[in-house]
C-alpha positions in Angstrom: 137.8 53.5 150.6 137.8 52.9 147.1 139.8 54.6 144.2 137.4 56.2 141.6 139.8 58.2 139.2 143.3 59.3 139.0 143.9 62.5 136.8 147.5 63.5 136.1 148.9 66.5 134.1 152.6 66.5 133.3 153.8 64.3 136.4 156.7 62.7 136.1 156.9 60.9 132.9 153.1 61.7 132.1 153.4 64.3 129.6 150.3 66.5 129.0 147.1 65.2 130.6 146.4 61.4 131.6 143.7 59.6 133.4 143.0 56.0 134.8 139.4 54.9 135.9 139.7 52.1 138.6 137.5 49.2 138.7 135.6 49.3 142.1 132.3 47.6 142.1 131.3 44.3 143.6 131.3 42.3 140.2 134.6 43.8 138.6 137.1 45.2 141.0 140.3 44.4 139.5 142.4 46.9 137.6 145.6 46.3 135.9 148.3 48.9 134.5 150.8 47.1 132.3 154.2 48.6 131.4 157.8 47.7 131.2 160.5 48.6 133.6 161.1 52.4 133.1 158.0 53.4 131.6 156.5 55.0 134.5 154.6 52.1 136.2 155.9 53.2 139.5 154.8 56.7 138.7 151.2 56.1 139.3 151.9 54.8 143.1 153.8 57.8 143.5 151.2 60.2 142.3 148.7 58.3 144.8 151.3 59.0 147.6 151.9 62.5 146.7 148.2 63.4 146.0 147.0 61.8 149.5 150.0 62.8 151.9 152.1 65.2 150.1 155.1 62.7 149.8 157.7 63.8 147.4 159.6 60.6 147.9 158.4 56.8 148.6 160.2 54.4 150.4 162.0 52.8 147.0 163.8 55.9 146.8 167.4 56.1 148.0 168.1 58.8 150.5 170.1 61.1 148.3 168.2 60.7 145.2 167.0 63.9 143.4 163.5 63.0 142.5 161.5 65.2 140.2 157.6 65.1 140.0 157.2 67.8 137.0 157.8 66.3 133.7 161.3 67.1 132.3 159.9 67.5 128.8 157.2 70.2 129.7 159.7 72.0 131.6 162.2 71.7 128.7 159.5 73.5 126.3 158.6 76.3 128.7 159.7 79.7 127.8 159.9 80.8 131.2 161.3 77.4 132.4 158.7 77.2 135.2 155.7 75.0 135.3 153.8 72.8 137.5 152.8 68.9 138.0 149.2 68.6 139.3 147.4 65.2 140.5 143.7 64.9 141.0 142.1 61.9 142.8 138.8 60.8 143.3 137.7 58.2 145.9 134.7 57.1 147.8 134.6 56.4 151.7 131.5 55.8 154.0 129.2 57.2 151.3 131.2 60.5 150.7 133.1 61.1 147.5 136.0 63.0 147.6 138.1 64.7 145.0 141.6 65.9 146.5 143.7 67.7 143.8 147.3 68.8 144.6 149.8 71.0 142.9 153.6 71.3 142.7 155.6 74.0 141.0 158.9 73.8 139.3 161.5 76.4 138.5 164.5 75.0 135.9 167.3 77.5 137.0 170.0 76.0 134.5 170.4 72.6 132.8 170.5 70.0 135.9 169.4 72.3 138.3 165.5 72.4 139.3 163.6 73.4 142.3 160.3 72.3 143.2 157.7 73.4 145.9 154.1 72.4 146.6 151.4 75.0 145.6 148.2 74.6 146.0 146.0 71.7 147.3 142.0 71.6 147.6 139.4 68.6 149.1 135.7 68.7 148.2 133.3 66.2 149.2 129.9 65.0 148.1 127.2 62.9 149.9 126.7 59.8 147.4 123.3 59.6 148.7 121.7 62.7 148.4 124.4 64.2 145.8 124.8 67.2 147.9 128.5 68.6 147.4 129.8 70.3 150.8 129.8 74.1 150.4 133.1 74.4 152.3 136.0 74.0 149.8 138.8 73.0 151.8 142.1 74.5 151.0 144.0 74.6 154.5 147.2 72.0 153.9 146.9 70.7 157.8 143.0 70.5 157.5 143.4 68.5 154.7 145.9 66.4 155.9 144.0 65.3 159.0 141.0 64.8 157.0 142.8 62.1 154.9 144.6 60.7 157.8 141.5 60.2 159.2 140.0 57.9 156.2 143.7 56.5 155.6 146.3 57.1 158.3 149.9 57.6 156.8 151.3 55.3 159.1 149.0 52.5 157.8 149.5 53.5 154.1 152.1 50.8 153.7 149.9 48.0 154.7 147.8 48.6 151.7 149.6 50.7 149.1 152.8 49.0 148.9 155.7 47.8 146.7 155.4 44.0 146.7 159.0 43.4 146.2 159.5 45.0 149.7 156.2 43.7 151.8 158.3 40.7 153.0 160.0 42.9 155.1 157.1 42.4 157.6 158.3 38.7 158.4 162.2 39.8 158.8 163.8 40.1 162.1 164.6 43.9 161.9 164.1 45.9 165.1 163.4 48.8 163.3 160.9 47.2 161.0 159.3 45.4 164.1 158.6 48.7 165.8 157.4 50.5 162.8 154.8 47.4 162.1 153.8 47.2 166.1 153.2 50.8 165.5 151.2 50.5 162.9 149.0 48.0 163.6 148.4 49.4 166.8 146.9 52.7 165.0 145.2 50.6 162.8 143.6 48.2 165.1 143.0 51.4 167.5 145.2 49.6 170.3 147.0 53.0 170.4 144.2 55.0 171.4 143.6 52.7 174.5 147.5 52.9 175.5 146.5 56.6 175.1 143.9 56.8 177.0 145.3 55.2 180.1 148.4 57.6 179.7 146.5 60.7 179.8 144.2 59.2 182.6 147.1 58.2 184.6 148.8 61.9 184.3 145.9 63.3 185.1 145.3 61.2 188.2 149.1 62.0 189.0 148.6 65.4 189.1 145.3 65.7 190.8 146.9 63.6 193.5 149.8 66.0 193.9 147.5 69.1 194.0 145.3 67.4 196.9 148.7 66.2 198.7 149.8 69.7 199.3 146.9 70.5 201.1 146.5 68.1 203.6 148.0 68.6 206.8 148.7 65.0 207.8 152.2 63.9 207.1 151.0 60.3 206.6 149.2 61.3 203.1 152.3 62.8 202.0 154.1 59.5 202.6 151.7 57.1 201.1 151.2 59.2 198.5 155.3 59.2 198.0 155.2 55.4 198.1 152.5 55.1 195.5 154.8 57.1 193.1 157.9 54.7 194.1 155.6 51.6 193.1 154.3 53.2 189.8 158.2 53.7 189.0 158.9 50.1 189.9 156.3 48.9 187.8 157.2 50.7 184.8 160.9 49.8 185.5 159.7 46.3 185.2 157.7 46.4 182.3 160.8 47.7 180.3 162.6 44.5 181.7 159.8 42.2 180.8 159.6 43.7 177.4 163.5 43.1 177.0 163.5 39.5 178.3 160.6 38.5 175.9 162.5 40.1 173.2 165.4 38.0 174.2 163.4 34.6 174.7 162.0 35.4 170.8 165.5 35.9 169.4 166.5 32.4 171.2 163.7 30.7 170.3 164.4 31.4 166.6 167.8 30.3 167.0 166.7 27.1 168.4 164.5 26.9 165.4 167.2 27.7 163.5 169.3 24.9 164.7 166.7 22.4 164.5 166.2 22.9 160.7 170.3 22.5 160.2 169.8 19.3 161.9 166.7 18.3 159.7 168.4 19.5 156.6 170.8 18.0 154.5 171.2 20.3 151.4 173.6 20.0 148.4 177.1 22.3 149.1 178.4 21.9 145.7 175.3 23.7 144.3 175.6 26.7 146.5 179.6 26.8 145.6 179.0 27.0 141.8 176.5 30.0 142.5 179.4 31.9 144.6 181.6 31.3 141.5 179.3 32.9 139.1 178.7 35.9 141.5 182.5 36.2 142.0 182.5 36.5 138.0 180.0 39.5 138.2 181.9 41.0 140.9 185.1 40.9 139.0 183.3 42.3 136.2 181.6 45.0 138.3 184.9 45.9 139.9 187.0 46.5 136.5 184.3 48.8 135.5 184.6 50.7 139.3 188.1 50.9 138.6 188.0 52.4 135.3 185.4 54.9 136.6 187.4 55.7 139.6 190.4 56.5 137.1 188.3 59.1 135.3 186.7 60.6 138.5 190.3 61.3 139.7 191.1 62.9 136.7 188.2 64.8 136.2 188.6 65.7 140.2 191.8 66.8 139.6 191.1 69.1 136.3 188.1 70.3 137.0 187.1 70.4 140.9 188.5 73.7 141.8 186.5 75.1 139.4 183.4 73.1 139.9 183.2 74.1 143.3 183.5 77.8 142.9 181.2 77.7 139.9 178.2 78.9 141.7 180.2 81.7 143.0 181.6 82.3 140.1 178.2 82.6 137.9 176.5 84.6 140.6 179.3 87.4 140.6 179.7 87.6 136.7 177.3 90.4 136.5 178.9 92.2 139.5 182.4 91.7 137.7 181.1 92.9 134.4 179.3 95.8 135.9 182.8 96.8 138.2 184.9 96.6 135.4 182.8 98.8 133.0 185.0 100.4 130.8 188.0 99.0 131.8 187.9 95.4 130.3 191.3 96.2 128.1 194.1 95.8 130.4 196.9 98.3 129.1 200.2 98.0 131.2 201.2 100.9 133.7 204.7 101.4 131.8 202.8 102.1 128.8 200.7 104.6 130.1 203.8 106.2 131.8 205.8 106.3 128.8 202.8 107.7 126.3 202.2 110.4 128.9 206.3 111.2 128.9 206.5 111.1 125.1 203.0 113.3 124.6 202.2 110.2 122.1 199.7 107.2 122.8 201.8 104.1 122.4 198.8 101.9 121.5 196.7 104.6 119.3 199.9 106.7 118.3 197.7 109.9 118.7 199.4 113.3 119.4 198.4 114.0 123.1 199.7 117.6 122.7 196.7 117.9 120.2 194.1 115.5 121.5 193.4 116.6 125.2 190.6 114.0 125.4 193.1 111.1 124.6 195.1 112.5 127.5 192.5 112.9 130.2 191.5 109.4 129.3 195.4 107.9 129.6 195.6 110.1 132.8 192.3 108.3 134.4 193.6 104.8 133.3 196.8 105.6 134.9 195.2 106.9 138.1 193.2 103.8 138.5 196.1 101.3 137.8 197.9 103.6 140.7 195.2 103.2 143.1 194.3 99.7 142.9 194.9 96.5 141.5 191.3 95.1 141.5 190.6 95.6 137.8 193.3 93.3 137.3 191.9 90.5 139.6 188.4 91.5 138.4 189.3 90.9 134.7 191.4 87.7 135.2 188.5 86.0 137.1 186.0 87.1 134.3 188.2 86.0 132.0 188.4 82.6 133.4 184.7 82.5 133.9 183.8 83.4 130.1 186.3 81.1 128.8 185.4 78.0 130.7 181.5 78.2 131.2 180.5 76.1 128.5 183.4 73.7 128.9 182.5 73.3 132.8 179.0 72.9 132.4 179.5 69.8 129.8 181.8 68.8 132.6 179.5 68.9 135.4 176.8 66.9 133.3 179.6 64.3 132.8 180.6 64.1 136.4 176.7 63.8 137.4 176.4 60.8 134.9 179.7 59.3 135.9 178.6 59.1 139.6 175.5 57.8 138.8 177.2 55.2 136.9 179.4 54.7 139.6 176.9 54.7 142.6 174.7 51.8 140.5 177.8 49.7 139.9 179.0 49.8 143.7 174.9 48.8 144.7 175.5 46.1 142.5 178.7 44.8 144.0 177.1 45.2 147.6 174.3 43.1 146.3 176.5 40.4 144.8 179.0 40.6 147.9 175.8 40.2 150.1 174.5 37.5 148.2 177.6 35.6 148.5 177.9 36.1 152.4 174.6 34.2 152.7 175.9 31.5 150.4 178.9 31.4 152.3 177.1 31.5 155.7 174.7 28.8 154.7 177.6 26.5 153.4 179.3 27.1 156.9 176.4 25.7 158.5 175.7 22.6 156.7 179.5 22.1 156.6 179.3 22.0 160.5 176.2 19.9 160.0 178.3 17.6 158.3 181.2 17.4 159.9 179.8 17.1 163.7 176.3 17.6 164.4 176.8 17.2 168.0 178.4 20.7 167.8 174.8 21.9 166.6 172.8 19.7 169.3 175.1 21.8 172.2 174.1 25.2 170.8 170.6 23.9 171.2 171.3 22.8 174.6 173.0 26.0 175.8 170.1 28.2 174.2 167.5 25.9 176.1 169.3 26.5 179.2 169.7 30.3 178.4 165.8 30.2 178.1 165.2 28.6 180.9 167.3 31.4 182.7 165.5 34.0 180.8 162.0 32.7 181.7 162.8 32.0 185.6 163.7 36.0 185.4 160.7 36.9 183.6 158.4 34.8 186.1 160.3 36.6 189.2 159.6 39.9 187.8 156.0 38.9 187.0 155.3 37.7 190.5 156.9 41.0 191.6 154.4 42.9 189.1 151.4 41.2 190.9 152.8 42.2 194.8 153.3 45.6 193.4 149.9 45.9 191.6 148.3 44.5 194.8 150.1 47.0 196.8 149.3 49.9 194.8 145.6 49.1 194.9 146.2 49.0 198.8 148.0 52.4 198.9 145.6 54.3 196.6 142.5 52.8 198.8 144.8 54.4 201.8 145.2 57.2 200.7 141.6 57.9 199.5 140.9 56.8 203.4 143.1 59.6 204.6 142.2 62.3 202.5 138.6 61.5 203.7 138.8 61.8 207.2 140.1 65.2 206.9 136.7 66.2 204.9 138.6 68.4 202.4 138.8 68.1 198.6 135.8 65.9 198.6 135.2 67.0 194.7 139.0 66.2 194.0 138.7 63.1 195.9 135.9 61.9 193.9 137.6 62.6 190.6 140.6 60.8 191.9 138.7 57.7 192.6 136.6 57.8 189.3 140.2 58.3 187.5 142.0 55.3 189.7 138.6 52.8 188.5 138.9 54.0 184.8 142.5 53.5 184.2 142.3 49.9 186.0 139.0 49.2 183.7 141.0 50.4 180.5 143.9 48.3 181.4 141.8 45.2 181.7 140.3 45.9 177.9 143.7 46.6 176.6 144.8 43.0 178.1 141.7 41.4 177.2 141.6 42.8 173.9 145.1 42.5 172.9 145.1 38.7 173.5 141.8 38.0 171.5 143.1 40.1 168.5 146.3 38.2 168.3 144.7 34.7 168.5 142.4 35.9 165.8 145.2 37.3 163.7 146.7 34.1 164.0 143.7 32.2 162.9 142.9 34.5 159.8 146.8 34.6 158.5 147.1 30.9 158.5 143.5 30.4 157.0 144.4 33.0 154.4 148.3 31.5 153.9 146.7 28.1 153.0 144.3 29.7 150.6 147.2 31.6 148.9 150.0 29.3 148.9 150.7 26.6 146.1 149.5 23.2 147.3 153.1 21.7 146.9 154.1 24.1 149.9 150.8 24.4 151.9 152.7 21.8 154.3 155.5 24.1 154.7 153.6 26.5 157.7 151.5 24.5 160.1 150.2 27.6 161.6 150.8 31.3 162.1 151.5 32.8 165.8 151.5 36.6 166.5 153.4 37.3 169.9 152.8 40.0 172.2 154.5 42.6 169.8 152.6 41.6 167.0 155.1 39.9 165.3 154.5 37.2 162.7 155.7 33.7 163.7 155.8 30.6 161.2 155.4 27.4 163.0 156.3 23.9 161.3 154.9 20.8 161.9 157.2 19.8 164.5 156.7 23.1 166.3 160.0 25.1 165.0 159.4 28.8 164.3 160.8 28.9 160.5 159.7 32.7 159.7 163.4 33.4 158.6 164.1 29.7 156.9 161.3 29.9 154.5 161.8 31.3 150.8 161.2 35.0 149.8 158.1 34.1 147.8 156.8 32.0 150.5 157.9 34.7 152.8 156.0 37.4 150.7 152.9 35.5 150.7 152.6 35.2 154.3 153.2 38.8 154.6 150.3 39.3 152.2 148.3 37.0 154.4 148.8 39.0 157.6 148.3 42.3 155.8 144.7 40.5 154.6 144.0 39.1 157.9 144.8 42.4 159.6 142.6 44.2 157.2 139.8 41.6 158.2 140.2 42.8 161.9 139.5 46.5 161.2 136.8 46.3 158.3 133.6 48.1 158.6 130.5 46.1 159.6 129.0 45.9 156.4 131.9 45.4 154.5 131.4 41.7 154.7 134.6 40.6 155.8 136.4 42.2 152.8 139.5 44.6 152.9 138.0 48.0 153.7 140.9 49.9 151.7 142.2 49.4 148.2 145.1 46.8 147.8 147.5 48.9 145.7 150.3 46.3 144.6 153.6 47.3 142.6 155.5 44.2 141.0 153.2 41.5 142.9 154.6 38.2 141.2 158.2 38.8 140.6 159.0 36.2 143.4 156.3 34.0 143.2 156.3 30.7 141.1 153.2 30.1 138.6 151.0 28.4 140.7 151.3 31.2 143.6 150.7 33.6 141.1 147.5 31.8 140.0 146.3 31.8 143.3 146.9 35.1 144.5 145.0 36.1 140.9 141.8 34.0 141.9 141.6 34.5 145.6 142.8 38.1 146.5 139.6 39.7 144.7 137.6 38.0 147.1 139.4 39.2 150.2 139.6 42.5 148.9 137.1 45.2 147.8 139.6 46.6 144.9 142.9 45.4 144.0 145.0 47.4 141.7 148.3 45.9 140.1 151.0 47.4 138.7 152.8 44.7 136.4 155.7 44.1 134.3 156.2 42.3 130.7 157.5 39.5 133.2 154.7 39.2 135.6 152.1 39.3 133.3 152.6 36.7 130.8 150.0 34.6 128.9 149.3 32.4 131.7 148.3 35.5 134.4 146.6 37.0 131.8 144.2 34.1 131.2 143.7 33.5 134.7 142.7 37.0 135.1 140.4 37.1 132.3 138.7 33.8 133.6 137.9 35.3 137.2 135.5 37.6 135.7 136.8 40.3 138.3 138.9 42.3 135.6 137.5 45.6 135.4 139.8 48.0 133.8 142.8 47.4 131.9 145.8 50.0 131.0 148.7 49.8 129.1 151.7 52.6 129.9 153.2 52.9 126.4 156.6 55.4 126.1 156.1 57.5 123.4 159.4 59.7 123.9 162.0 60.1 126.7 159.9 61.7 129.6 156.9 61.1 127.5 154.7 58.4 128.5 151.0 57.6 127.8 148.6 55.8 129.6 146.3 53.9 127.1 143.0 52.1 128.0 142.7 48.9 126.7 139.6 46.9 126.1 139.0 43.7 127.9 138.7 41.6 125.0 142.2 42.7 123.5 145.6 41.1 124.1 147.9 42.7 126.8 150.9 40.4 127.4 153.9 40.8 125.3 155.3 37.4 126.6 154.3 34.0 126.2 153.4 31.7 129.3 155.0 28.3 131.0 
């Protein structure tokens, strides 16, 4: 898969029509999109996620954040307060040129209230060899989704289209991340298809065996069938136990490695305490701002919240109230109406009611309505409140929303600073223990080693039990086949069952062998790529990479310790990128010459990396992937990086994102001989 062209129309910050032509040939396969933070750089990534998969949110978005895809400037200028955003992506895959176009419509109800809904989506296909366009234009959303997912499954998209700031999560010990990564890897390498095939075959065999058993007269057949079911249940239960034991062993091994590293290290605690002081000053400053905003929020809530909570109801019923009141907008007290009729003279307009029958009838009507109901009074009061406070509360609502956003940002900053301080304090505590009594650390290692031995013993016992159960299962299946054969019944069903049993056995052997071979090869590839990408001064940090049965990354140092969680963020980012690249090499087509068969699309790729690591990525990645697209900021692309990019000869497309106005950014093509960076190199 190679991205050819992206067309945007009123999408996010991109007002009007904007286009990008991606570099995608063998000689020049690097595209750079340069823009300062907040100018719309990530909007390009968001556009590709939207057009391919219909995603209106990306992984960087907080769960409750409201994200609008339609350009707000365009929507504000629309006389009907309606509009739409369109994204068109042209890409090539296996000699087929695809063009997918997706549109989302927007309706602005009032200031700050916008709803969006996906509209049309189209997909066309053209044979790049013959030039023939397939006559069928796909419009069905589900059909297009399946077509795109066959090319790049949505479950694996984050391996190739990703935010580099978060890619190091692949190397973190988060169980939820581990499961997602494992599922995505199985999908990419199609191991999941083998697993699914085994399940389908096993379920079919169980169903067929159940039907055969029902028609058998021999009670022993039922007994053997039940024993087969029991054995299969026991095997499944032990498999689950073993998975848990293996997870516990991995955690213990990480703990042992961490303790061993503590023994090996002697870091400066004072430097970390100084960093804590700086962070505490930041927290004090942020907390003062939070306190001020909380006071402001309390005041606004006390004064305005009752009306704001009912505002939608009031607005929705404003027209109803006006129609209901009609000519009764003026509220004349009942006693004035009564006295006017008694005196035969209107106390309001002083008309003589004896000579003005029309006025008398009107006063009598008002008197009757006053006597019959107090509803008009209530309606008039509600309408007065709505009209009097409408503009005031609109501005109050905007102020409240903006204040809440600021409050949320400050709370997030406080959490980040506190988390950083806690992490430093944990490091100091470990180092303090080390300096006070290293024997305590060694004691913890010994305890972990003992626990590991116990778990391995249990794992061995379970494995032995599995072997016995699997042998018994084979025997019982053979016995079952012999017994039903003796009755000379269900010959065709018996043959099918025998075939299913044999097929399931072969698939299990294939899955086990394939998984082991793939993990070994994946570890070798990851190690090789990591050593190519990492700074030479850090090349000995990791001796090699191991991939365990759960396809989790294990970075092993020269002493055999697992140090995945102890390397720096930049090193972990390169390790994760090496893993992705190695994974892609295993999934390439035969004619791809060991290059990644998908575009490597990276947002903020260099923020955590040293200068040498940046240079290594710039020089090596174009050789490992068929296409590299980077979204970079001014702090990532300095004179130094620009010079290295140009020296590689791989740079093919070069764009600058310029902010013209609020909600108005433009994508400007930059000739390769012009200067792009705005900051000097080191």
